[in-house]
PDB file of N, CA, C and O in Angstrom:
ATOM      1  N   MET A   1     107.073  89.868 111.212  1.00  0.00           N
ATOM      2  CA  MET A   1     106.990  88.485 110.833  1.00  0.00           C
ATOM      3  C   MET A   1     108.175  88.150 109.925  1.00  0.00           C
ATOM      4  O   MET A   1     108.486  88.913 109.010  1.00  0.00           O
ATOM      5  N   SER A   2     108.829  87.035 110.165  1.00  0.00           N
ATOM      6  CA  SER A   2     109.975  86.590 109.367  1.00  0.00           C
ATOM      7  C   SER A   2     109.606  85.334 108.602  1.00  0.00           C
ATOM      8  O   SER A   2     108.876  84.474 109.095  1.00  0.00           O
ATOM      9  N   TRP A   3     110.125  85.246 107.388  1.00  0.00           N
ATOM     10  CA  TRP A   3     109.825  84.127 106.506  1.00  0.00           C
ATOM     11  C   TRP A   3     111.118  83.473 106.042  1.00  0.00           C
ATOM     12  O   TRP A   3     112.141  84.135 105.866  1.00  0.00           O
ATOM     13  N   ARG A   4     111.050  82.146 105.846  1.00  0.00           N
ATOM     14  CA  ARG A   4     112.175  81.396 105.296  1.00  0.00           C
ATOM     15  C   ARG A   4     111.646  80.446 104.238  1.00  0.00           C
ATOM     16  O   ARG A   4     110.504  79.992 104.303  1.00  0.00           O
ATOM     17  N   ALA A   5     112.487  80.155 103.272  1.00  0.00           N
ATOM     18  CA  ALA A   5     112.156  79.164 102.253  1.00  0.00           C
ATOM     19  C   ALA A   5     112.897  77.877 102.583  1.00  0.00           C
ATOM     20  O   ALA A   5     114.076  77.897 102.936  1.00  0.00           O
ATOM     21  N   VAL A   6     112.192  76.762 102.465  1.00  0.00           N
ATOM     22  CA  VAL A   6     112.773  75.425 102.603  1.00  0.00           C
ATOM     23  C   VAL A   6     112.637  74.787 101.229  1.00  0.00           C
ATOM     24  O   VAL A   6     111.543  74.774 100.664  1.00  0.00           O
ATOM     25  N   PHE A   7     113.723  74.259 100.680  1.00  0.00           N
ATOM     26  CA  PHE A   7     113.687  73.808  99.291  1.00  0.00           C
ATOM     27  C   PHE A   7     114.817  72.835  98.991  1.00  0.00           C
ATOM     28  O   PHE A   7     115.752  72.678  99.776  1.00  0.00           O
ATOM     29  N   ASP A   8     114.710  72.193  97.849  1.00  0.00           N
ATOM     30  CA  ASP A   8     115.781  71.392  97.270  1.00  0.00           C
ATOM     31  C   ASP A   8     116.365  72.208  96.123  1.00  0.00           C
ATOM     32  O   ASP A   8     115.650  72.984  95.487  1.00  0.00           O
ATOM     33  N   ALA A   9     117.650  72.041  95.854  1.00  0.00           N
ATOM     34  CA  ALA A   9     118.291  72.822  94.794  1.00  0.00           C
ATOM     35  C   ALA A   9     119.286  71.974  94.022  1.00  0.00           C
ATOM     36  O   ALA A   9     119.880  71.034  94.550  1.00  0.00           O
ATOM     37  N   LYS A  10     119.451  72.334  92.758  1.00  0.00           N
ATOM     38  CA  LYS A  10     120.468  71.722  91.910  1.00  0.00           C
ATOM     39  C   LYS A  10     121.199  72.854  91.195  1.00  0.00           C
ATOM     40  O   LYS A  10     120.588  73.654  90.486  1.00  0.00           O
ATOM     41  N   VAL A  11     122.510  72.908  91.391  1.00  0.00           N
ATOM     42  CA  VAL A  11     123.348  73.948  90.804  1.00  0.00           C
ATOM     43  C   VAL A  11     124.289  73.319  89.790  1.00  0.00           C
ATOM     44  O   VAL A  11     124.869  72.265  90.051  1.00  0.00           O
ATOM     45  N   THR A  12     124.442  73.952  88.644  1.00  0.00           N
ATOM     46  CA  THR A  12     125.485  73.565  87.696  1.00  0.00           C
ATOM     47  C   THR A  12     126.492  74.709  87.637  1.00  0.00           C
ATOM     48  O   THR A  12     126.145  75.882  87.771  1.00  0.00           O
ATOM     49  N   PHE A  13     127.743  74.328  87.434  1.00  0.00           N
ATOM     50  CA  PHE A  13     128.819  75.307  87.419  1.00  0.00           C
ATOM     51  C   PHE A  13     129.357  75.500  86.009  1.00  0.00           C
ATOM     52  O   PHE A  13     129.351  74.575  85.197  1.00  0.00           O
ATOM     53  N   SER A  14     129.819  76.705  85.728  1.00  0.00           N
ATOM     54  CA  SER A  14     130.335  77.030  84.402  1.00  0.00           C
ATOM     55  C   SER A  14     131.650  76.307  84.105  1.00  0.00           C
ATOM     56  O   SER A  14     132.030  76.173  82.942  1.00  0.00           O
ATOM     57  N   ASN A  15     132.341  75.845  85.135  1.00  0.00           N
ATOM     58  CA  ASN A  15     133.596  75.111  84.948  1.00  0.00           C
ATOM     59  C   ASN A  15     133.386  73.608  85.158  1.00  0.00           C
ATOM     60  O   ASN A  15     134.305  72.891  85.555  1.00  0.00           O
ATOM     61  N   GLU A  16     132.168  73.145  84.886  1.00  0.00           N
ATOM     62  CA  GLU A  16     131.740  71.753  85.009  1.00  0.00           C
ATOM     63  C   GLU A  16     131.412  71.415  86.463  1.00  0.00           C
ATOM     64  O   GLU A  16     131.741  72.172  87.376  1.00  0.00           O
ATOM     65  N   GLY A  17     130.779  70.302  86.658  1.00  0.00           N
ATOM     66  CA  GLY A  17     130.412  69.868  87.998  1.00  0.00           C
ATOM     67  C   GLY A  17     129.076  70.432  88.432  1.00  0.00           C
ATOM     68  O   GLY A  17     128.442  71.201  87.709  1.00  0.00           O
ATOM     69  N   GLY A  18     128.659  70.040  89.620  1.00  0.00           N
ATOM     70  CA  GLY A  18     127.384  70.490  90.143  1.00  0.00           C
ATOM     71  C   GLY A  18     127.283  70.271  91.635  1.00  0.00           C
ATOM     72  O   GLY A  18     128.182  69.719  92.270  1.00  0.00           O
ATOM     73  N   LEU A  19     126.184  70.710  92.168  1.00  0.00           N
ATOM     74  CA  LEU A  19     125.925  70.628  93.600  1.00  0.00           C
ATOM     75  C   LEU A  19     124.439  70.425  93.794  1.00  0.00           C
ATOM     76  O   LEU A  19     123.628  71.033  93.096  1.00  0.00           O
ATOM     77  N   GLN A  20     124.076  69.567  94.745  1.00  0.00           N
ATOM     78  CA  GLN A  20     122.670  69.370  95.074  1.00  0.00           C
ATOM     79  C   GLN A  20     122.476  69.585  96.565  1.00  0.00           C
ATOM     80  O   GLN A  20     123.360  69.285  97.367  1.00  0.00           O
ATOM     81  N   ALA A  21     121.319  70.105  96.927  1.00  0.00           N
ATOM     82  CA  ALA A  21     120.977  70.312  98.334  1.00  0.00           C
ATOM     83  C   ALA A  21     119.533  69.882  98.552  1.00  0.00           C
ATOM     84  O   ALA A  21     118.682  70.066  97.683  1.00  0.00           O
ATOM     85  N   GLN A  22     119.270  69.315  99.706  1.00  0.00           N
ATOM     86  CA  GLN A  22     117.913  68.920 100.063  1.00  0.00           C
ATOM     87  C   GLN A  22     117.541  69.568 101.396  1.00  0.00           C
ATOM     88  O   GLN A  22     118.310  69.533 102.357  1.00  0.00           O
ATOM     89  N   GLY A  23     116.360  70.152 101.431  1.00  0.00           N
ATOM     90  CA  GLY A  23     115.865  70.754 102.664  1.00  0.00           C
ATOM     91  C   GLY A  23     116.646  71.974 103.120  1.00  0.00           C
ATOM     92  O   GLY A  23     116.693  72.269 104.315  1.00  0.00           O
ATOM     93  N   PHE A  24     117.258  72.683 102.186  1.00  0.00           N
ATOM     94  CA  PHE A  24     118.042  73.874 102.513  1.00  0.00           C
ATOM     95  C   PHE A  24     117.090  74.997 102.923  1.00  0.00           C
ATOM     96  O   PHE A  24     115.952  75.045 102.456  1.00  0.00           O
ATOM     97  N   ARG A  25     117.544  75.889 103.783  1.00  0.00           N
ATOM     98  CA  ARG A  25     116.724  77.026 104.222  1.00  0.00           C
ATOM     99  C   ARG A  25     117.467  78.334 104.014  1.00  0.00           C
ATOM    100  O   ARG A  25     118.663  78.436 104.287  1.00  0.00           O
ATOM    101  N   VAL A  26     116.743  79.333 103.527  1.00  0.00           N
ATOM    102  CA  VAL A  26     117.268  80.698 103.431  1.00  0.00           C
ATOM    103  C   VAL A  26     116.194  81.667 103.902  1.00  0.00           C
ATOM    104  O   VAL A  26     114.997  81.401 103.785  1.00  0.00           O
ATOM    105  N   ASP A  27     116.648  82.797 104.438  1.00  0.00           N
ATOM    106  CA  ASP A  27     115.739  83.882 104.795  1.00  0.00           C
ATOM    107  C   ASP A  27     115.186  84.487 103.513  1.00  0.00           C
ATOM    108  O   ASP A  27     115.920  84.652 102.539  1.00  0.00           O
ATOM    109  N   VAL A  28     113.910  84.817 103.505  1.00  0.00           N
ATOM    110  CA  VAL A  28     113.291  85.473 102.350  1.00  0.00           C
ATOM    111  C   VAL A  28     112.522  86.698 102.822  1.00  0.00           C
ATOM    112  O   VAL A  28     112.122  86.770 103.984  1.00  0.00           O
ATOM    113  N   PRO A  29     112.309  87.673 101.921  1.00  0.00           N
ATOM    114  CA  PRO A  29     111.643  88.917 102.315  1.00  0.00           C
ATOM    115  C   PRO A  29     110.155  88.759 102.617  1.00  0.00           C
ATOM    116  O   PRO A  29     109.589  89.589 103.328  1.00  0.00           O
ATOM    117  N   GLY A  30     109.513  87.726 102.102  1.00  0.00           N
ATOM    118  CA  GLY A  30     108.088  87.555 102.353  1.00  0.00           C
ATOM    119  C   GLY A  30     107.575  86.277 101.721  1.00  0.00           C
ATOM    120  O   GLY A  30     108.317  85.586 101.023  1.00  0.00           O
ATOM    121  N   PRO A  31     106.315  85.959 101.959  1.00  0.00           N
ATOM    122  CA  PRO A  31     105.744  84.705 101.476  1.00  0.00           C
ATOM    123  C   PRO A  31     105.525  84.656  99.966  1.00  0.00           C
ATOM    124  O   PRO A  31     105.261  83.586  99.417  1.00  0.00           O
ATOM    125  N   ASP A  32     105.629  85.790  99.293  1.00  0.00           N
ATOM    126  CA  ASP A  32     105.392  85.821  97.843  1.00  0.00           C
ATOM    127  C   ASP A  32     106.688  85.798  97.031  1.00  0.00           C
ATOM    128  O   ASP A  32     106.684  86.160  95.854  1.00  0.00           O
ATOM    129  N   VAL A  33     107.780  85.382  97.639  1.00  0.00           N
ATOM    130  CA  VAL A  33     109.082  85.323  96.977  1.00  0.00           C
ATOM    131  C   VAL A  33     109.022  84.310  95.818  1.00  0.00           C
ATOM    132  O   VAL A  33     108.331  83.295  95.902  1.00  0.00           O
ATOM    133  N   THR A  34     109.757  84.606  94.744  1.00  0.00           N
ATOM    134  CA  THR A  34     109.759  83.729  93.572  1.00  0.00           C
ATOM    135  C   THR A  34     110.865  82.681  93.674  1.00  0.00           C
ATOM    136  O   THR A  34     111.802  82.818  94.460  1.00  0.00           O
ATOM    137  N   ASP A  35     110.737  81.637  92.865  1.00  0.00           N
ATOM    138  CA  ASP A  35     111.783  80.613  92.807  1.00  0.00           C
ATOM    139  C   ASP A  35     113.110  81.219  92.371  1.00  0.00           C
ATOM    140  O   ASP A  35     114.163  80.831  92.877  1.00  0.00           O
ATOM    141  N   ALA A  36     113.073  82.162  91.441  1.00  0.00           N
ATOM    142  CA  ALA A  36     114.298  82.815  90.972  1.00  0.00           C
ATOM    143  C   ALA A  36     114.983  83.569  92.119  1.00  0.00           C
ATOM    144  O   ALA A  36     116.205  83.515  92.256  1.00  0.00           O
ATOM    145  N   GLU A  37     114.203  84.264  92.931  1.00  0.00           N
ATOM    146  CA  GLU A  37     114.775  84.984  94.079  1.00  0.00           C
ATOM    147  C   GLU A  37     115.368  84.002  95.090  1.00  0.00           C
ATOM    148  O   GLU A  37     116.436  84.254  95.649  1.00  0.00           O
ATOM    149  N   ILE A  38     114.687  82.898  95.321  1.00  0.00           N
ATOM    150  CA  ILE A  38     115.197  81.882  96.251  1.00  0.00           C
ATOM    151  C   ILE A  38     116.503  81.307  95.718  1.00  0.00           C
ATOM    152  O   ILE A  38     117.457  81.132  96.477  1.00  0.00           O
ATOM    153  N   GLY A  39     116.557  81.013  94.426  1.00  0.00           N
ATOM    154  CA  GLY A  39     117.783  80.505  93.820  1.00  0.00           C
ATOM    155  C   GLY A  39     118.935  81.480  93.964  1.00  0.00           C
ATOM    156  O   GLY A  39     120.059  81.083  94.272  1.00  0.00           O
ATOM    157  N   HIS A  40     118.656  82.758  93.741  1.00  0.00           N
ATOM    158  CA  HIS A  40     119.695  83.795  93.890  1.00  0.00           C
ATOM    159  C   HIS A  40     120.182  83.861  95.340  1.00  0.00           C
ATOM    160  O   HIS A  40     121.385  83.956  95.583  1.00  0.00           O
ATOM    161  N   LEU A  41     119.267  83.812  96.295  1.00  0.00           N
ATOM    162  CA  LEU A  41     119.658  83.833  97.705  1.00  0.00           C
ATOM    163  C   LEU A  41     120.506  82.611  98.064  1.00  0.00           C
ATOM    164  O   LEU A  41     121.460  82.720  98.834  1.00  0.00           O
ATOM    165  N   PHE A  42     120.162  81.462  97.512  1.00  0.00           N
ATOM    166  CA  PHE A  42     120.923  80.242  97.754  1.00  0.00           C
ATOM    167  C   PHE A  42     122.358  80.395  97.253  1.00  0.00           C
ATOM    168  O   PHE A  42     123.307  80.118  97.986  1.00  0.00           O
ATOM    169  N   ILE A  43     122.511  80.833  96.013  1.00  0.00           N
ATOM    170  CA  ILE A  43     123.840  81.027  95.417  1.00  0.00           C
ATOM    171  C   ILE A  43     124.636  82.058  96.209  1.00  0.00           C
ATOM    172  O   ILE A  43     125.816  81.849  96.491  1.00  0.00           O
ATOM    173  N   THR A  44     124.000  83.166  96.568  1.00  0.00           N
ATOM    174  CA  THR A  44     124.666  84.233  97.319  1.00  0.00           C
ATOM    175  C   THR A  44     125.068  83.762  98.705  1.00  0.00           C
ATOM    176  O   THR A  44     126.171  84.057  99.165  1.00  0.00           O
ATOM    177  N   SER A  45     124.184  83.029  99.375  1.00  0.00           N
ATOM    178  CA  SER A  45     124.462  82.606 100.750  1.00  0.00           C
ATOM    179  C   SER A  45     125.671  81.683 100.829  1.00  0.00           C
ATOM    180  O   SER A  45     126.354  81.644 101.853  1.00  0.00           O
ATOM    181  N   LEU A  46     125.943  80.940  99.758  1.00  0.00           N
ATOM    182  CA  LEU A  46     127.083  80.023  99.744  1.00  0.00           C
ATOM    183  C   LEU A  46     128.296  80.572  98.992  1.00  0.00           C
ATOM    184  O   LEU A  46     129.313  79.888  98.876  1.00  0.00           O
ATOM    185  N   ASP A  47     128.196  81.805  98.479  1.00  0.00           N
ATOM    186  CA  ASP A  47     129.295  82.418  97.711  1.00  0.00           C
ATOM    187  C   ASP A  47     129.756  81.519  96.560  1.00  0.00           C
ATOM    188  O   ASP A  47     130.956  81.329  96.360  1.00  0.00           O
ATOM    189  N   LEU A  48     128.817  80.977  95.820  1.00  0.00           N
ATOM    190  CA  LEU A  48     129.148  80.100  94.692  1.00  0.00           C
ATOM    191  C   LEU A  48     129.443  80.952  93.463  1.00  0.00           C
ATOM    192  O   LEU A  48     128.541  81.301  92.701  1.00  0.00           O
ATOM    193  N   LEU A  49     130.708  81.276  93.285  1.00  0.00           N
ATOM    194  CA  LEU A  49     131.120  82.230  92.268  1.00  0.00           C
ATOM    195  C   LEU A  49     131.010  81.711  90.838  1.00  0.00           C
ATOM    196  O   LEU A  49     130.763  82.504  89.929  1.00  0.00           O
ATOM    197  N   MET A  50     131.179  80.439  90.610  1.00  0.00           N
ATOM    198  CA  MET A  50     131.174  79.882  89.262  1.00  0.00           C
ATOM    199  C   MET A  50     129.833  79.244  88.915  1.00  0.00           C
ATOM    200  O   MET A  50     129.748  78.467  87.964  1.00  0.00           O
ATOM    201  N   ALA A  51     128.786  79.561  89.671  1.00  0.00           N
ATOM    202  CA  ALA A  51     127.470  78.980  89.404  1.00  0.00           C
ATOM    203  C   ALA A  51     126.945  79.459  88.059  1.00  0.00           C
ATOM    204  O   ALA A  51     126.941  80.654  87.762  1.00  0.00           O
ATOM    205  N   ASP A  52     126.505  78.509  87.259  1.00  0.00           N
ATOM    206  CA  ASP A  52     125.955  78.825  85.946  1.00  0.00           C
ATOM    207  C   ASP A  52     124.433  78.877  86.003  1.00  0.00           C
ATOM    208  O   ASP A  52     123.810  79.772  85.433  1.00  0.00           O
ATOM    209  N   SER A  53     123.839  77.902  86.701  1.00  0.00           N
ATOM    210  CA  SER A  53     122.384  77.893  86.843  1.00  0.00           C
ATOM    211  C   SER A  53     121.999  77.207  88.144  1.00  0.00           C
ATOM    212  O   SER A  53     122.745  76.397  88.694  1.00  0.00           O
ATOM    213  N   VAL A  54     120.816  77.558  88.612  1.00  0.00           N
ATOM    214  CA  VAL A  54     120.267  76.918  89.808  1.00  0.00           C
ATOM    215  C   VAL A  54     118.785  76.663  89.569  1.00  0.00           C
ATOM    216  O   VAL A  54     118.065  77.517  89.053  1.00  0.00           O
ATOM    217  N   VAL A  55     118.351  75.476  89.952  1.00  0.00           N
ATOM    218  CA  VAL A  55     116.940  75.112  89.880  1.00  0.00           C
ATOM    219  C   VAL A  55     116.505  74.757  91.288  1.00  0.00           C
ATOM    220  O   VAL A  55     117.139  73.933  91.948  1.00  0.00           O
ATOM    221  N   VAL A  56     115.418  75.378  91.757  1.00  0.00           N
ATOM    222  CA  VAL A  56     114.880  75.037  93.071  1.00  0.00           C
ATOM    223  C   VAL A  56     113.563  74.296  92.891  1.00  0.00           C
ATOM    224  O   VAL A  56     112.782  74.590  91.986  1.00  0.00           O
ATOM    225  N   ARG A  57     113.338  73.335  93.769  1.00  0.00           N
ATOM    226  CA  ARG A  57     112.122  72.518  93.717  1.00  0.00           C
ATOM    227  C   ARG A  57     111.615  72.295  95.129  1.00  0.00           C
ATOM    228  O   ARG A  57     112.313  72.539  96.112  1.00  0.00           O
ATOM    229  N   ASN A  58     110.381  71.825  95.198  1.00  0.00           N
ATOM    230  CA  ASN A  58     109.762  71.473  96.485  1.00  0.00           C
ATOM    231  C   ASN A  58     109.835  72.626  97.490  1.00  0.00           C
ATOM    232  O   ASN A  58     110.124  72.424  98.669  1.00  0.00           O
ATOM    233  N   VAL A  59     109.570  73.822  97.003  1.00  0.00           N
ATOM    234  CA  VAL A  59     109.663  75.028  97.829  1.00  0.00           C
ATOM    235  C   VAL A  59     108.478  75.101  98.795  1.00  0.00           C
ATOM    236  O   VAL A  59     107.318  74.939  98.415  1.00  0.00           O
ATOM    237  N   ARG A  60     108.819  75.347 100.039  1.00  0.00           N
ATOM    238  CA  ARG A  60     107.812  75.647 101.070  1.00  0.00           C
ATOM    239  C   ARG A  60     108.250  76.945 101.746  1.00  0.00           C
ATOM    240  O   ARG A  60     109.422  77.108 102.086  1.00  0.00           O
ATOM    241  N   ILE A  61     107.327  77.846 101.935  1.00  0.00           N
ATOM    242  CA  ILE A  61     107.611  79.087 102.658  1.00  0.00           C
ATOM    243  C   ILE A  61     107.041  78.911 104.059  1.00  0.00           C
ATOM    244  O   ILE A  61     105.864  78.600 104.237  1.00  0.00           O
ATOM    245  N   ILE A  62     107.906  79.117 105.048  1.00  0.00           N
ATOM    246  CA  ILE A  62     107.487  78.925 106.433  1.00  0.00           C
ATOM    247  C   ILE A  62     107.725  80.203 107.222  1.00  0.00           C
ATOM    248  O   ILE A  62     108.589  81.013 106.886  1.00  0.00           O
ATOM    249  N   GLU A  63     106.950  80.360 108.263  1.00  0.00           N
ATOM    250  CA  GLU A  63     107.131  81.472 109.188  1.00  0.00           C
ATOM    251  C   GLU A  63     108.160  81.021 110.212  1.00  0.00           C
ATOM    252  O   GLU A  63     107.900  80.136 111.027  1.00  0.00           O
ATOM    253  N   GLU A  64     109.336  81.645 110.159  1.00  0.00           N
ATOM    254  CA  GLU A  64     110.429  81.270 111.052  1.00  0.00           C
ATOM    255  C   GLU A  64     111.366  82.458 111.168  1.00  0.00           C
ATOM    256  O   GLU A  64     111.557  83.198 110.203  1.00  0.00           O
ATOM    257  N   GLU A  65     111.942  82.642 112.325  1.00  0.00           N
ATOM    258  CA  GLU A  65     112.850  83.756 112.548  1.00  0.00           C
ATOM    259  C   GLU A  65     114.034  83.685 111.595  1.00  0.00           C
ATOM    260  O   GLU A  65     114.576  82.608 111.347  1.00  0.00           O
ATOM    261  N   HIS A  66     114.429  84.824 111.067  1.00  0.00           N
ATOM    262  CA  HIS A  66     115.591  84.884 110.175  1.00  0.00           C
ATOM    263  C   HIS A  66     116.850  84.440 110.911  1.00  0.00           C
ATOM    264  O   HIS A  66     117.006  84.679 112.108  1.00  0.00           O
ATOM    265  N   LYS A  67     117.731  83.796 110.179  1.00  0.00           N
ATOM    266  CA  LYS A  67     118.997  83.303 110.732  1.00  0.00           C
ATOM    267  C   LYS A  67     120.193  84.084 110.206  1.00  0.00           C
ATOM    268  O   LYS A  67     121.327  83.802 110.592  1.00  0.00           O
ATOM    269  N   GLY A  68     119.961  85.064 109.332  1.00  0.00           N
ATOM    270  CA  GLY A  68     121.051  85.893 108.826  1.00  0.00           C
ATOM    271  C   GLY A  68     121.631  85.407 107.511  1.00  0.00           C
ATOM    272  O   GLY A  68     122.841  85.493 107.305  1.00  0.00           O
ATOM    273  N   THR A  69     120.798  84.902 106.624  1.00  0.00           N
ATOM    274  CA  THR A  69     121.259  84.446 105.319  1.00  0.00           C
ATOM    275  C   THR A  69     122.050  85.537 104.619  1.00  0.00           C
ATOM    276  O   THR A  69     121.561  86.656 104.463  1.00  0.00           O
ATOM    277  N   ARG A  70     123.269  85.222 104.195  1.00  0.00           N
ATOM    278  CA  ARG A  70     124.112  86.172 103.471  1.00  0.00           C
ATOM    279  C   ARG A  70     123.368  86.643 102.227  1.00  0.00           C
ATOM    280  O   ARG A  70     122.958  85.828 101.400  1.00  0.00           O
ATOM    281  N   GLY A  71     123.194  87.948 102.095  1.00  0.00           N
ATOM    282  CA  GLY A  71     122.467  88.519 100.955  1.00  0.00           C
ATOM    283  C   GLY A  71     120.968  88.577 101.166  1.00  0.00           C
ATOM    284  O   GLY A  71     120.246  89.117 100.328  1.00  0.00           O
ATOM    285  N   GLY A  72     120.489  88.029 102.272  1.00  0.00           N
ATOM    286  CA  GLY A  72     119.063  87.979 102.561  1.00  0.00           C
ATOM    287  C   GLY A  72     118.555  89.238 103.231  1.00  0.00           C
ATOM    288  O   GLY A  72     119.314  90.183 103.443  1.00  0.00           O
ATOM    289  N   PRO A  73     117.263  89.256 103.570  1.00  0.00           N
ATOM    290  CA  PRO A  73     116.638  90.460 104.120  1.00  0.00           C
ATOM    291  C   PRO A  73     117.181  90.908 105.474  1.00  0.00           C
ATOM    292  O   PRO A  73     117.043  92.079 105.828  1.00  0.00           O
ATOM    293  N   SER A  74     117.798  89.999 106.245  1.00  0.00           N
ATOM    294  CA  SER A  74     118.330  90.405 107.546  1.00  0.00           C
ATOM    295  C   SER A  74     119.846  90.570 107.543  1.00  0.00           C
ATOM    296  O   SER A  74     120.443  90.792 108.596  1.00  0.00           O
ATOM    297  N   ASP A  75     120.477  90.466 106.376  1.00  0.00           N
ATOM    298  CA  ASP A  75     121.927  90.627 106.273  1.00  0.00           C
ATOM    299  C   ASP A  75     122.283  92.085 106.524  1.00  0.00           C
ATOM    300  O   ASP A  75     121.822  92.956 105.787  1.00  0.00           O
ATOM    301  N   PRO A  76     123.090  92.379 107.541  1.00  0.00           N
ATOM    302  CA  PRO A  76     123.427  93.781 107.853  1.00  0.00           C
ATOM    303  C   PRO A  76     124.239  94.468 106.761  1.00  0.00           C
ATOM    304  O   PRO A  76     124.329  95.696 106.752  1.00  0.00           O
ATOM    305  N   ARG A  77     124.835  93.706 105.838  1.00  0.00           N
ATOM    306  CA  ARG A  77     125.627  94.309 104.752  1.00  0.00           C
ATOM    307  C   ARG A  77     124.754  94.834 103.624  1.00  0.00           C
ATOM    308  O   ARG A  77     125.256  95.511 102.728  1.00  0.00           O
ATOM    309  N   ARG A  78     123.445  94.535 103.646  1.00  0.00           N
ATOM    310  CA  ARG A  78     122.539  94.997 102.575  1.00  0.00           C
ATOM    311  C   ARG A  78     122.274  96.457 102.710  1.00  0.00           C
ATOM    312  O   ARG A  78     121.537  97.028 101.905  1.00  0.00           O
TER     313      ARG A  78
END
């Protein structure tokens, strides 16, 4: 069984500025994943090197085939 998180996110960067996403999806290891883990997967999947903080909201965990989220459970580099 494969799981994905669907969520909104707000990222702030250490060099100022920010980024917002709505309805973003990442592969997750299971339905009990934490918001912190989802935030980390989001930052990793986009290679956001200067990210200072990330807040995820409106999280839904759905049963859906993994798409290969960078840093996620199906990433072959893990």
